[in-house]
Each structure stands twice: as C-alpha cells, then as structure tokens.
CHARMM-style PDB file with segment names, atoms N, HN, CA, C and O in Angstrom:
ATOM      1  N   MET     1      85.334  44.989  97.887  1.00  0.00      PROA
ATOM      2  CA  MET     1      84.752  45.845  98.913  1.00  0.00      PROA
ATOM      3  C   MET     1      85.641  47.074  99.077  1.00  0.00      PROA
ATOM      4  O   MET     1      86.863  47.002  98.950  1.00  0.00      PROA
ATOM      5  N   THR     2      85.002  48.191  99.358  1.00  0.00      PROA
ATOM      6  HN  THR     2      84.009  48.251  99.461  1.00  0.00      PROA
ATOM      7  CA  THR     2      85.769  49.419  99.575  1.00  0.00      PROA
ATOM      8  C   THR     2      85.320  50.106 100.859  1.00  0.00      PROA
ATOM      9  O   THR     2      84.203  49.913 101.340  1.00  0.00      PROA
ATOM     10  N   VAL     3      86.233  50.916 101.397  1.00  0.00      PROA
ATOM     11  HN  VAL     3      87.140  51.072 101.006  1.00  0.00      PROA
ATOM     12  CA  VAL     3      85.941  51.779 102.539  1.00  0.00      PROA
ATOM     13  C   VAL     3      86.408  53.180 102.190  1.00  0.00      PROA
ATOM     14  O   VAL     3      87.208  53.375 101.276  1.00  0.00      PROA
ATOM     15  N   GLU     4      85.901  54.143 102.925  1.00  0.00      PROA
ATOM     16  HN  GLU     4      85.251  53.984 103.668  1.00  0.00      PROA
ATOM     17  CA  GLU     4      86.347  55.532 102.796  1.00  0.00      PROA
ATOM     18  C   GLU     4      87.274  55.812 103.969  1.00  0.00      PROA
ATOM     19  O   GLU     4      86.935  55.520 105.115  1.00  0.00      PROA
ATOM     20  N   VAL     5      88.453  56.381 103.683  1.00  0.00      PROA
ATOM     21  HN  VAL     5      88.728  56.618 102.752  1.00  0.00      PROA
ATOM     22  CA  VAL     5      89.406  56.719 104.739  1.00  0.00      PROA
ATOM     23  C   VAL     5      89.561  58.234 104.780  1.00  0.00      PROA
ATOM     24  O   VAL     5      89.969  58.859 103.801  1.00  0.00      PROA
ATOM     25  N   LYS     6      89.227  58.811 105.933  1.00  0.00      PROA
ATOM     26  HN  LYS     6      88.896  58.302 106.728  1.00  0.00      PROA
ATOM     27  CA  LYS     6      89.361  60.253 106.126  1.00  0.00      PROA
ATOM     28  C   LYS     6      90.495  60.499 107.115  1.00  0.00      PROA
ATOM     29  O   LYS     6      90.562  59.866 108.169  1.00  0.00      PROA
ATOM     30  N   THR     7      91.379  61.421 106.765  1.00  0.00      PROA
ATOM     31  HN  THR     7      91.324  61.936 105.909  1.00  0.00      PROA
ATOM     32  CA  THR     7      92.447  61.830 107.675  1.00  0.00      PROA
ATOM     33  C   THR     7      92.158  63.254 108.130  1.00  0.00      PROA
ATOM     34  O   THR     7      91.534  64.033 107.409  1.00  0.00      PROA
ATOM     35  N   PHE     8      92.617  63.583 109.327  1.00  0.00      PROA
ATOM     36  HN  PHE     8      93.124  62.950 109.912  1.00  0.00      PROA
ATOM     37  CA  PHE     8      92.294  64.880 109.916  1.00  0.00      PROA
ATOM     38  C   PHE     8      93.542  65.577 110.444  1.00  0.00      PROA
ATOM     39  O   PHE     8      94.580  64.960 110.684  1.00  0.00      PROA
ATOM     40  N   ALA     9      93.394  66.894 110.615  1.00  0.00      PROA
ATOM     41  HN  ALA     9      92.550  67.395 110.420  1.00  0.00      PROA
ATOM     42  CA  ALA     9      94.434  67.755 111.200  1.00  0.00      PROA
ATOM     43  C   ALA     9      95.747  67.572 110.426  1.00  0.00      PROA
ATOM     44  O   ALA     9      95.744  67.577 109.195  1.00  0.00      PROA
ATOM     45  N   THR    10      96.857  67.412 111.136  1.00  0.00      PROA
ATOM     46  HN  THR    10      96.859  67.408 112.136  1.00  0.00      PROA
ATOM     47  CA  THR    10      98.163  67.351 110.478  1.00  0.00      PROA
ATOM     48  C   THR    10      98.341  66.107 109.618  1.00  0.00      PROA
ATOM     49  O   THR    10      99.162  66.117 108.700  1.00  0.00      PROA
ATOM     50  N   LEU    11      97.603  65.044 109.885  1.00  0.00      PROA
ATOM     51  HN  LEU    11      96.937  65.036 110.631  1.00  0.00      PROA
ATOM     52  CA  LEU    11      97.691  63.848 109.027  1.00  0.00      PROA
ATOM     53  C   LEU    11      97.250  64.163 107.608  1.00  0.00      PROA
ATOM     54  O   LEU    11      97.812  63.643 106.644  1.00  0.00      PROA
ATOM     55  N   ARG    12      96.250  65.010 107.486  1.00  0.00      PROA
ATOM     56  HN  ARG    12      95.794  65.433 108.269  1.00  0.00      PROA
ATOM     57  CA  ARG    12      95.660  65.314 106.179  1.00  0.00      PROA
ATOM     58  C   ARG    12      96.663  65.966 105.233  1.00  0.00      PROA
ATOM     59  O   ARG    12      96.585  65.762 104.022  1.00  0.00      PROA
ATOM     60  N   THR    13      97.602  66.745 105.761  1.00  0.00      PROA
ATOM     61  HN  THR    13      97.666  66.911 106.745  1.00  0.00      PROA
ATOM     62  CA  THR    13      98.559  67.433 104.890  1.00  0.00      PROA
ATOM     63  C   THR    13      99.558  66.463 104.262  1.00  0.00      PROA
ATOM     64  O   THR    13     100.059  66.718 103.166  1.00  0.00      PROA
ATOM     65  N   VAL    14      99.851  65.364 104.940  1.00  0.00      PROA
ATOM     66  HN  VAL    14      99.444  65.157 105.830  1.00  0.00      PROA
ATOM     67  CA  VAL    14     100.816  64.389 104.427  1.00  0.00      PROA
ATOM     68  C   VAL    14     100.123  63.176 103.803  1.00  0.00      PROA
ATOM     69  O   VAL    14     100.603  62.614 102.818  1.00  0.00      PROA
ATOM     70  N   TYR    15      98.996  62.782 104.387  1.00  0.00      PROA
ATOM     71  HN  TYR    15      98.606  63.239 105.187  1.00  0.00      PROA
ATOM     72  CA  TYR    15      98.252  61.604 103.932  1.00  0.00      PROA
ATOM     73  C   TYR    15      96.822  62.037 103.597  1.00  0.00      PROA
ATOM     74  O   TYR    15      95.954  62.035 104.470  1.00  0.00      PROA
ATOM     75  N   PRO    16      96.576  62.405 102.349  1.00  0.00      PROA
ATOM     76  CA  PRO    16      95.242  62.898 101.989  1.00  0.00      PROA
ATOM     77  C   PRO    16      94.179  61.804 102.124  1.00  0.00      PROA
ATOM     78  O   PRO    16      94.504  60.616 102.094  1.00  0.00      PROA
ATOM     79  N   PRO    17      92.914  62.200 102.273  1.00  0.00      PROA
ATOM     80  CA  PRO    17      91.826  61.231 102.362  1.00  0.00      PROA
ATOM     81  C   PRO    17      91.769  60.324 101.124  1.00  0.00      PROA
ATOM     82  O   PRO    17      92.185  60.713 100.033  1.00  0.00      PROA
ATOM     83  N   VAL    18      91.251  59.120 101.321  1.00  0.00      PROA
ATOM     84  HN  VAL    18      90.913  58.804 102.208  1.00  0.00      PROA
ATOM     85  CA  VAL    18      91.088  58.152 100.232  1.00  0.00      PROA
ATOM     86  C   VAL    18      89.594  57.838 100.128  1.00  0.00      PROA
ATOM     87  O   VAL    18      89.052  57.132 100.979  1.00  0.00      PROA
ATOM     88  N   PRO    19      88.917  58.358  99.084  1.00  0.00      PROA
ATOM     89  CA  PRO    19      87.470  58.166  98.985  1.00  0.00      PROA
ATOM     90  C   PRO    19      87.053  56.701  98.845  1.00  0.00      PROA
ATOM     91  O   PRO    19      86.011  56.310  99.370  1.00  0.00      PROA
ATOM     92  N   GLU    20      87.838  55.893  98.156  1.00  0.00      PROA
ATOM     93  HN  GLU    20      88.685  56.210  97.729  1.00  0.00      PROA
ATOM     94  CA  GLU    20      87.518  54.478  97.983  1.00  0.00      PROA
ATOM     95  C   GLU    20      88.798  53.661  98.045  1.00  0.00      PROA
ATOM     96  O   GLU    20      89.649  53.758  97.162  1.00  0.00      PROA
ATOM     97  N   MET    21      88.931  52.851  99.098  1.00  0.00      PROA
ATOM     98  HN  MET    21      88.240  52.771  99.816  1.00  0.00      PROA
ATOM     99  CA  MET    21      90.099  51.981  99.244  1.00  0.00      PROA
ATOM    100  C   MET    21      89.620  50.539  99.288  1.00  0.00      PROA
ATOM    101  O   MET    21      88.733  50.192 100.068  1.00  0.00      PROA
ATOM    102  N   GLU    22      90.209  49.710  98.452  1.00  0.00      PROA
ATOM    103  HN  GLU    22      90.929  49.993  97.818  1.00  0.00      PROA
ATOM    104  CA  GLU    22      89.871  48.286  98.431  1.00  0.00      PROA
ATOM    105  C   GLU    22      90.357  47.628  99.717  1.00  0.00      PROA
ATOM    106  O   GLU    22      91.461  47.903 100.186  1.00  0.00      PROA
ATOM    107  N   ILE    23      89.524  46.758 100.282  1.00  0.00      PROA
ATOM    108  HN  ILE    23      88.626  46.535  99.900  1.00  0.00      PROA
ATOM    109  CA  ILE    23      89.901  46.012 101.478  1.00  0.00      PROA
ATOM    110  C   ILE    23      89.624  44.534 101.251  1.00  0.00      PROA
ATOM    111  O   ILE    23      88.839  44.152 100.384  1.00  0.00      PROA
ATOM    112  N   SER    24      90.295  43.713 102.057  1.00  0.00      PROA
ATOM    113  HN  SER    24      90.933  44.024 102.762  1.00  0.00      PROA
ATOM    114  CA  SER    24      90.050  42.273 102.052  1.00  0.00      PROA
ATOM    115  C   SER    24      89.072  41.943 103.162  1.00  0.00      PROA
ATOM    116  O   SER    24      88.988  42.663 104.158  1.00  0.00      PROA
ATOM    117  N   GLU    25      88.335  40.860 102.995  1.00  0.00      PROA
ATOM    118  HN  GLU    25      88.403  40.275 102.187  1.00  0.00      PROA
ATOM    119  CA  GLU    25      87.402  40.427 104.032  1.00  0.00      PROA
ATOM    120  C   GLU    25      88.169  40.151 105.323  1.00  0.00      PROA
ATOM    121  O   GLU    25      89.187  39.459 105.313  1.00  0.00      PROA
ATOM    122  N   GLY    26      87.674  40.697 106.431  1.00  0.00      PROA
ATOM    123  HN  GLY    26      86.847  41.259 106.439  1.00  0.00      PROA
ATOM    124  CA  GLY    26      88.302  40.490 107.733  1.00  0.00      PROA
ATOM    125  C   GLY    26      89.512  41.366 108.000  1.00  0.00      PROA
ATOM    126  O   GLY    26      90.178  41.192 109.020  1.00  0.00      PROA
ATOM    127  N   GLU    27      89.812  42.300 107.113  1.00  0.00      PROA
ATOM    128  HN  GLU    27      89.270  42.441 106.285  1.00  0.00      PROA
ATOM    129  CA  GLU    27      90.974  43.172 107.305  1.00  0.00      PROA
ATOM    130  C   GLU    27      90.759  44.075 108.515  1.00  0.00      PROA
ATOM    131  O   GLU    27      89.635  44.487 108.800  1.00  0.00      PROA
ATOM    132  N   SER    28      91.844  44.378 109.222  1.00  0.00      PROA
ATOM    133  HN  SER    28      92.758  44.044 108.990  1.00  0.00      PROA
ATOM    134  CA  SER    28      91.774  45.242 110.404  1.00  0.00      PROA
ATOM    135  C   SER    28      92.188  46.661 110.040  1.00  0.00      PROA
ATOM    136  O   SER    28      92.786  46.908 108.993  1.00  0.00      PROA
ATOM    137  N   ILE    29      91.854  47.581 110.931  1.00  0.00      PROA
ATOM    138  HN  ILE    29      91.368  47.380 111.781  1.00  0.00      PROA
ATOM    139  CA  ILE    29      92.295  48.976 110.761  1.00  0.00      PROA
ATOM    140  C   ILE    29      93.817  49.033 110.690  1.00  0.00      PROA
ATOM    141  O   ILE    29      94.375  49.768 109.875  1.00  0.00      PROA
ATOM    142  N   GLY    30      94.489  48.262 111.540  1.00  0.00      PROA
ATOM    143  HN  GLY    30      94.036  47.666 112.202  1.00  0.00      PROA
ATOM    144  CA  GLY    30      95.954  48.258 111.548  1.00  0.00      PROA
ATOM    145  C   GLY    30      96.532  47.887 110.195  1.00  0.00      PROA
ATOM    146  O   GLY    30      97.473  48.525 109.723  1.00  0.00      PROA
ATOM    147  N   SER    31      95.981  46.870 109.574  1.00  0.00      PROA
ATOM    148  HN  SER    31      95.217  46.352 109.957  1.00  0.00      PROA
ATOM    149  CA  SER    31      96.442  46.444 108.255  1.00  0.00      PROA
ATOM    150  C   SER    31      96.195  47.536 107.219  1.00  0.00      PROA
ATOM    151  O   SER    31      97.050  47.806 106.375  1.00  0.00      PROA
ATOM    152  N   LEU    32      95.038  48.152 107.288  1.00  0.00      PROA
ATOM    153  HN  LEU    32      94.344  47.932 107.974  1.00  0.00      PROA
ATOM    154  CA  LEU    32      94.684  49.226 106.366  1.00  0.00      PROA
ATOM    155  C   LEU    32      95.659  50.405 106.518  1.00  0.00      PROA
ATOM    156  O   LEU    32      96.144  50.952 105.528  1.00  0.00      PROA
ATOM    157  N   VAL    33      95.935  50.784 107.767  1.00  0.00      PROA
ATOM    158  HN  VAL    33      95.541  50.339 108.571  1.00  0.00      PROA
ATOM    159  CA  VAL    33      96.866  51.889 108.045  1.00  0.00      PROA
ATOM    160  C   VAL    33      98.260  51.549 107.522  1.00  0.00      PROA
ATOM    161  O   VAL    33      98.932  52.399 106.938  1.00  0.00      PROA
ATOM    162  N   ASP    34      98.692  50.307 107.732  1.00  0.00      PROA
ATOM    163  HN  ASP    34      98.146  49.616 108.206  1.00  0.00      PROA
ATOM    164  CA  ASP    34     100.003  49.887 107.233  1.00  0.00      PROA
ATOM    165  C   ASP    34     100.063  49.989 105.713  1.00  0.00      PROA
ATOM    166  O   ASP    34     101.064  50.451 105.165  1.00  0.00      PROA
ATOM    167  N   ARG    35      99.007  49.566 105.029  1.00  0.00      PROA
ATOM    168  HN  ARG    35      98.194  49.191 105.475  1.00  0.00      PROA
ATOM    169  CA  ARG    35      98.983  49.649 103.563  1.00  0.00      PROA
ATOM    170  C   ARG    35      99.002  51.090 103.071  1.00  0.00      PROA
ATOM    171  O   ARG    35      99.528  51.374 101.995  1.00  0.00      PROA
ATOM    172  N   LEU    36      98.429  52.002 103.856  1.00  0.00      PROA
ATOM    173  HN  LEU    36      98.002  51.771 104.731  1.00  0.00      PROA
ATOM    174  CA  LEU    36      98.453  53.422 103.491  1.00  0.00      PROA
ATOM    175  C   LEU    36      99.826  54.050 103.727  1.00  0.00      PROA
ATOM    176  O   LEU    36     100.108  55.145 103.240  1.00  0.00      PROA
ATOM    177  N   GLY    37     100.677  53.347 104.479  1.00  0.00      PROA
ATOM    178  HN  GLY    37     100.447  52.458 104.875  1.00  0.00      PROA
ATOM    179  CA  GLY    37     102.013  53.871 104.766  1.00  0.00      PROA
ATOM    180  C   GLY    37     102.041  54.898 105.881  1.00  0.00      PROA
ATOM    181  O   GLY    37     102.998  55.662 105.999  1.00  0.00      PROA
ATOM    182  N   ILE    38     100.998  54.922 106.701  1.00  0.00      PROA
ATOM    183  HN  ILE    38     100.220  54.301 106.605  1.00  0.00      PROA
ATOM    184  CA  ILE    38     100.947  55.867 107.821  1.00  0.00      PROA
ATOM    185  C   ILE    38     101.529  55.179 109.052  1.00  0.00      PROA
ATOM    186  O   ILE    38     101.025  54.133 109.462  1.00  0.00      PROA
ATOM    187  N   PRO    39     102.583  55.745 109.651  1.00  0.00      PROA
ATOM    188  CA  PRO    39     103.123  55.146 110.876  1.00  0.00      PROA
ATOM    189  C   PRO    39     102.057  55.139 111.976  1.00  0.00      PROA
ATOM    190  O   PRO    39     101.402  56.152 112.220  1.00  0.00      PROA
ATOM    191  N   ARG    40     101.890  53.996 112.631  1.00  0.00      PROA
ATOM    192  HN  ARG    40     102.422  53.173 112.433  1.00  0.00      PROA
ATOM    193  CA  ARG    40     100.842  53.862 113.649  1.00  0.00      PROA
ATOM    194  C   ARG    40     100.992  54.868 114.783  1.00  0.00      PROA
ATOM    195  O   ARG    40      99.997  55.302 115.363  1.00  0.00      PROA
ATOM    196  N   GLU    41     102.225  55.239 115.101  1.00  0.00      PROA
ATOM    197  HN  GLU    41     103.033  54.886 114.630  1.00  0.00      PROA
ATOM    198  CA  GLU    41     102.421  56.189 116.204  1.00  0.00      PROA
ATOM    199  C   GLU    41     101.912  57.589 115.868  1.00  0.00      PROA
ATOM    200  O   GLU    41     101.792  58.434 116.755  1.00  0.00      PROA
ATOM    201  N   LYS    42     101.614  57.837 114.600  1.00  0.00      PROA
ATOM    202  HN  LYS    42     101.712  57.150 113.880  1.00  0.00      PROA
ATOM    203  CA  LYS    42     101.067  59.145 114.205  1.00  0.00      PROA
ATOM    204  C   LYS    42      99.551  59.204 114.366  1.00  0.00      PROA
ATOM    205  O   LYS    42      98.945  60.255 114.157  1.00  0.00      PROA
ATOM    206  N   ILE    43      98.932  58.075 114.740  1.00  0.00      PROA
ATOM    207  HN  ILE    43      99.424  57.221 114.910  1.00  0.00      PROA
ATOM    208  CA  ILE    43      97.475  58.010 114.896  1.00  0.00      PROA
ATOM    209  C   ILE    43      97.142  57.709 116.352  1.00  0.00      PROA
ATOM    210  O   ILE    43      97.621  56.724 116.914  1.00  0.00      PROA
ATOM    211  N   THR    44      96.319  58.564 116.962  1.00  0.00      PROA
ATOM    212  HN  THR    44      95.931  59.364 116.506  1.00  0.00      PROA
ATOM    213  CA  THR    44      95.927  58.324 118.354  1.00  0.00      PROA
ATOM    214  C   THR    44      94.431  58.089 118.514  1.00  0.00      PROA
ATOM    215  O   THR    44      93.996  57.536 119.524  1.00  0.00      PROA
ATOM    216  N   ILE    45      93.644  58.501 117.536  1.00  0.00      PROA
ATOM    217  HN  ILE    45      93.997  58.950 116.716  1.00  0.00      PROA
ATOM    218  CA  ILE    45      92.195  58.311 117.610  1.00  0.00      PROA
ATOM    219  C   ILE    45      91.719  57.709 116.293  1.00  0.00      PROA
ATOM    220  O   ILE    45      92.082  58.176 115.213  1.00  0.00      PROA
ATOM    221  N   ILE    46      90.895  56.661 116.401  1.00  0.00      PROA
ATOM    222  HN  ILE    46      90.600  56.281 117.278  1.00  0.00      PROA
ATOM    223  CA  ILE    46      90.337  55.977 115.237  1.00  0.00      PROA
ATOM    224  C   ILE    46      88.820  55.913 115.399  1.00  0.00      PROA
ATOM    225  O   ILE    46      88.314  55.543 116.459  1.00  0.00      PROA
ATOM    226  N   PHE    47      88.110  56.276 114.346  1.00  0.00      PROA
ATOM    227  HN  PHE    47      88.521  56.577 113.486  1.00  0.00      PROA
ATOM    228  CA  PHE    47      86.659  56.121 114.329  1.00  0.00      PROA
ATOM    229  C   PHE    47      86.256  55.263 113.134  1.00  0.00      PROA
ATOM    230  O   PHE    47      86.787  55.418 112.034  1.00  0.00      PROA
ATOM    231  N   ILE    48      85.309  54.357 113.367  1.00  0.00      PROA
ATOM    232  HN  ILE    48      84.878  54.231 114.261  1.00  0.00      PROA
ATOM    233  CA  ILE    48      84.702  53.561 112.305  1.00  0.00      PROA
ATOM    234  C   ILE    48      83.214  53.877 112.343  1.00  0.00      PROA
ATOM    235  O   ILE    48      82.520  53.536 113.301  1.00  0.00      PROA
ATOM    236  N   ASN    49      82.731  54.530 111.296  1.00  0.00      PROA
ATOM    237  HN  ASN    49      83.294  54.808 110.517  1.00  0.00      PROA
ATOM    238  CA  ASN    49      81.321  54.952 111.254  1.00  0.00      PROA
ATOM    239  C   ASN    49      80.947  55.742 112.510  1.00  0.00      PROA
ATOM    240  O   ASN    49      79.894  55.517 113.107  1.00  0.00      PROA
ATOM    241  N   ASN    50      81.823  56.668 112.901  1.00  0.00      PROA
ATOM    242  HN  ASN    50      82.679  56.851 112.417  1.00  0.00      PROA
ATOM    243  CA  ASN    50      81.625  57.564 114.052  1.00  0.00      PROA
ATOM    244  C   ASN    50      81.619  56.851 115.401  1.00  0.00      PROA
ATOM    245  O   ASN    50      81.131  57.405 116.386  1.00  0.00      PROA
ATOM    246  N   ILE    51      82.152  55.633 115.461  1.00  0.00      PROA
ATOM    247  HN  ILE    51      82.549  55.183 114.661  1.00  0.00      PROA
ATOM    248  CA  ILE    51      82.286  54.889 116.716  1.00  0.00      PROA
ATOM    249  C   ILE    51      83.764  54.609 116.939  1.00  0.00      PROA
ATOM    250  O   ILE    51      84.474  54.215 116.013  1.00  0.00      PROA
ATOM    251  N   HSD    52      84.233  54.815 118.185  1.00  0.00      PROA
ATOM    252  HN  HSD    52      83.656  55.136 118.936  1.00  0.00      PROA
ATOM    253  CA  HSD    52      85.647  54.623 118.502  1.00  0.00      PROA
ATOM    254  C   HSD    52      86.112  53.223 118.120  1.00  0.00      PROA
ATOM    255  O   HSD    52      85.427  52.238 118.396  1.00  0.00      PROA
ATOM    256  N   GLY    53      87.274  53.137 117.487  1.00  0.00      PROA
ATOM    257  HN  GLY    53      87.831  53.937 117.262  1.00  0.00      PROA
ATOM    258  CA  GLY    53      87.857  51.858 117.100  1.00  0.00      PROA
ATOM    259  C   GLY    53      89.309  51.769 117.526  1.00  0.00      PROA
ATOM    260  O   GLY    53      89.861  52.717 118.084  1.00  0.00      PROA
ATOM    261  N   THR    54      89.926  50.624 117.261  1.00  0.00      PROA
ATOM    262  HN  THR    54      89.477  49.854 116.807  1.00  0.00      PROA
ATOM    263  CA  THR    54      91.341  50.391 117.559  1.00  0.00      PROA
ATOM    264  C   THR    54      92.007  49.812 116.317  1.00  0.00      PROA
ATOM    265  O   THR    54      91.344  49.525 115.320  1.00  0.00      PROA
ATOM    266  N   PHE    55      93.323  49.644 116.387  1.00  0.00      PROA
ATOM    267  HN  PHE    55      93.862  49.876 117.197  1.00  0.00      PROA
ATOM    268  CA  PHE    55      94.035  49.043 115.263  1.00  0.00      PROA
ATOM    269  C   PHE    55      93.578  47.603 115.013  1.00  0.00      PROA
ATOM    270  O   PHE    55      93.714  47.100 113.898  1.00  0.00      PROA
ATOM    271  N   ASP    56      93.042  46.941 116.028  1.00  0.00      PROA
ATOM    272  HN  ASP    56      92.932  47.350 116.934  1.00  0.00      PROA
ATOM    273  CA  ASP    56      92.566  45.560 115.881  1.00  0.00      PROA
ATOM    274  C   ASP    56      91.133  45.472 115.361  1.00  0.00      PROA
ATOM    275  O   ASP    56      90.668  44.380 115.033  1.00  0.00      PROA
ATOM    276  N   SER    57      90.433  46.587 115.280  1.00  0.00      PROA
ATOM    277  HN  SER    57      90.811  47.474 115.546  1.00  0.00      PROA
ATOM    278  CA  SER    57      89.035  46.573 114.837  1.00  0.00      PROA
ATOM    279  C   SER    57      88.934  46.129 113.379  1.00  0.00      PROA
ATOM    280  O   SER    57      89.702  46.589 112.534  1.00  0.00      PROA
ATOM    281  N   PRO    58      87.980  45.228 113.079  1.00  0.00      PROA
ATOM    282  CA  PRO    58      87.783  44.821 111.682  1.00  0.00      PROA
ATOM    283  C   PRO    58      87.010  45.891 110.915  1.00  0.00      PROA
ATOM    284  O   PRO    58      86.238  46.657 111.491  1.00  0.00      PROA
ATOM    285  N   VAL    59      87.234  45.925 109.612  1.00  0.00      PROA
ATOM    286  HN  VAL    59      87.862  45.303 109.143  1.00  0.00      PROA
ATOM    287  CA  VAL    59      86.482  46.832 108.746  1.00  0.00      PROA
ATOM    288  C   VAL    59      85.686  46.005 107.751  1.00  0.00      PROA
ATOM    289  O   VAL    59      86.034  44.863 107.449  1.00  0.00      PROA
ATOM    290  N   LYS    60      84.611  46.600 107.248  1.00  0.00      PROA
ATOM    291  HN  LYS    60      84.329  47.527 107.494  1.00  0.00      PROA
ATOM    292  CA  LYS    60      83.802  45.921 106.240  1.00  0.00      PROA
ATOM    293  C   LYS    60      83.443  46.922 105.143  1.00  0.00      PROA
ATOM    294  O   LYS    60      83.533  48.134 105.337  1.00  0.00      PROA
ATOM    295  N   GLY    61      83.042  46.403 104.013  1.00  0.00      PROA
ATOM    296  HN  GLY    61      82.969  45.418 103.855  1.00  0.00      PROA
ATOM    297  CA  GLY    61      82.697  47.253 102.889  1.00  0.00      PROA
ATOM    298  C   GLY    61      81.686  48.319 103.260  1.00  0.00      PROA
ATOM    299  O   GLY    61      80.702  48.041 103.946  1.00  0.00      PROA
ATOM    300  N   GLY    62      81.932  49.545 102.804  1.00  0.00      PROA
ATOM    301  HN  GLY    62      82.731  49.770 102.248  1.00  0.00      PROA
ATOM    302  CA  GLY    62      81.033  50.654 103.071  1.00  0.00      PROA
ATOM    303  C   GLY    62      81.362  51.441 104.317  1.00  0.00      PROA
ATOM    304  O   GLY    62      80.766  52.492 104.555  1.00  0.00      PROA
ATOM    305  N   ASP    63      82.313  50.954 105.134  1.00  0.00      PROA
ATOM    306  HN  ASP    63      82.798  50.100 104.941  1.00  0.00      PROA
ATOM    307  CA  ASP    63      82.686  51.679 106.350  1.00  0.00      PROA
ATOM    308  C   ASP    63      83.350  53.010 106.012  1.00  0.00      PROA
ATOM    309  O   ASP    63      83.981  53.163 104.967  1.00  0.00      PROA
ATOM    310  N   SER    64      83.190  53.964 106.921  1.00  0.00      PROA
ATOM    311  HN  SER    64      82.677  53.839 107.771  1.00  0.00      PROA
ATOM    312  CA  SER    64      83.878  55.248 106.852  1.00  0.00      PROA
ATOM    313  C   SER    64      84.853  55.286 108.022  1.00  0.00      PROA
ATOM    314  O   SER    64      84.444  55.200 109.180  1.00  0.00      PROA
ATOM    315  N   ILE    65      86.139  55.414 107.718  1.00  0.00      PROA
ATOM    316  HN  ILE    65      86.471  55.483 106.777  1.00  0.00      PROA
ATOM    317  CA  ILE    65      87.198  55.370 108.718  1.00  0.00      PROA
ATOM    318  C   ILE    65      87.747  56.778 108.923  1.00  0.00      PROA
ATOM    319  O   ILE    65      88.076  57.464 107.955  1.00  0.00      PROA
ATOM    320  N   GLY    66      87.847  57.212 110.174  1.00  0.00      PROA
ATOM    321  HN  GLY    66      87.580  56.655 110.961  1.00  0.00      PROA
ATOM    322  CA  GLY    66      88.447  58.501 110.513  1.00  0.00      PROA
ATOM    323  C   GLY    66      89.718  58.285 111.306  1.00  0.00      PROA
ATOM    324  O   GLY    66      89.709  57.580 112.316  1.00  0.00      PROA
ATOM    325  N   LEU    67      90.818  58.888 110.859  1.00  0.00      PROA
ATOM    326  HN  LEU    67      90.825  59.460 110.039  1.00  0.00      PROA
ATOM    327  CA  LEU    67      92.112  58.751 111.524  1.00  0.00      PROA
ATOM    328  C   LEU    67      92.584  60.122 111.998  1.00  0.00      PROA
ATOM    329  O   LEU    67      92.663  61.066 111.211  1.00  0.00      PROA
ATOM    330  N   PHE    68      92.897  60.225 113.291  1.00  0.00      PROA
ATOM    331  HN  PHE    68      92.833  59.458 113.930  1.00  0.00      PROA
ATOM    332  CA  PHE    68      93.296  61.494 113.891  1.00  0.00      PROA
ATOM    333  C   PHE    68      94.680  61.384 114.513  1.00  0.00      PROA
ATOM    334  O   PHE    68      94.993  60.375 115.145  1.00  0.00      PROA
ATOM    335  N   PRO    69      95.522  62.418 114.342  1.00  0.00      PROA
ATOM    336  CA  PRO    69      96.823  62.452 115.004  1.00  0.00      PROA
ATOM    337  C   PRO    69      96.653  62.938 116.441  1.00  0.00      PROA
ATOM    338  O   PRO    69      95.552  63.311 116.845  1.00  0.00      PROA
ATOM    339  N   PRO    70      97.750  62.935 117.220  1.00  0.00      PROA
ATOM    340  CA  PRO    70      97.661  63.557 118.549  1.00  0.00      PROA
ATOM    341  C   PRO    70      97.204  65.005 118.386  1.00  0.00      PROA
ATOM    342  O   PRO    70      97.674  65.719 117.501  1.00  0.00      PROA
ATOM    343  N   ILE    71      96.298  65.420 119.238  1.00  0.00      PROA
ATOM    344  HN  ILE    71      95.916  64.840 119.957  1.00  0.00      PROA
ATOM    345  CA  ILE    71      95.749  66.775 119.152  1.00  0.00      PROA
ATOM    346  C   ILE    71      96.004  67.486 120.467  1.00  0.00      PROA
ATOM    347  O   ILE    71      95.745  66.943 121.541  1.00  0.00      PROA
ATOM    348  N   GLY    72      96.510  68.697 120.374  1.00  0.00      PROA
ATOM    349  HN  GLY    72      96.719  69.138 119.502  1.00  0.00      PROA
ATOM    350  CA  GLY    72      96.771  69.477 121.582  1.00  0.00      PROA
ATOM    351  C   GLY    72      96.130  70.840 121.465  1.00  0.00      PROA
ATOM    352  O   GLY    72      95.684  71.250 120.394  1.00  0.00      PROA
ATOM    353  N   GLY    73      96.094  71.504 122.540  1.00  0.00      PROA
ATOM    354  HN  GLY    73      96.456  71.171 123.411  1.00  0.00      PROA
ATOM    355  CA  GLY    73      95.523  72.844 122.539  1.00  0.00      PROA
ATOM    356  C   GLY    73      95.680  73.462 123.907  1.00  0.00      PROA
ATOM    357  O   GLY    73      96.228  72.855 124.827  1.00  0.00      PROA
ATOM    358  N   GLY    74      95.215  74.620 124.019  1.00  0.00      PROA
ATOM    359  HN  GLY    74      94.770  75.113 123.272  1.00  0.00      PROA
ATOM    360  CA  GLY    74      95.352  75.253 125.312  1.00  0.00      PROA
ATOM    361  C   GLY    74      94.419  76.409 125.472  1.00  0.00      PROA
ATOM    362  OT1 GLY    74      94.412  77.056 126.519  1.00  0.00      PROA
TER     363      GLY     74
END
C-alpha cells in the first residue's frame, strides 16, 4: 500500500514531497513522519485527504497526507 505525502511552506525546502510512500497496515501518521526523518515539533498541522488529523491518526493505502510547519504572518 502507498500514500502520497505532501509537505508545505518551509518543510518543503528540507523535506520534499513523496509521491508514493510504502506504508504498513494500521500505520499512524506519527510513524510515517518518523520514517521520513521529520522532527514532530516541526509539524503543527496534519491533513489526511483534506481532513484534519493527528500523529495518532491511522493511514490507509491511497491516502493523501499534508504536513504543515508552524505558520505565521501579520
């Protein structure tokens, strides 16, 4: 099974998107992020198929994962 992992903003410059990443059945977002080598503290917003998720959220084949760093503005 594979998922698509999209990174955004400053994450994208260090951790480019992964069009197809192999996952295990029942794997969580946290496990996936750890395997990508992205420190969890660098991610503040997670989307799974455009729905808010958490590090504990399970993923399944065909999912599209969006990872966002802290975002500021003014």
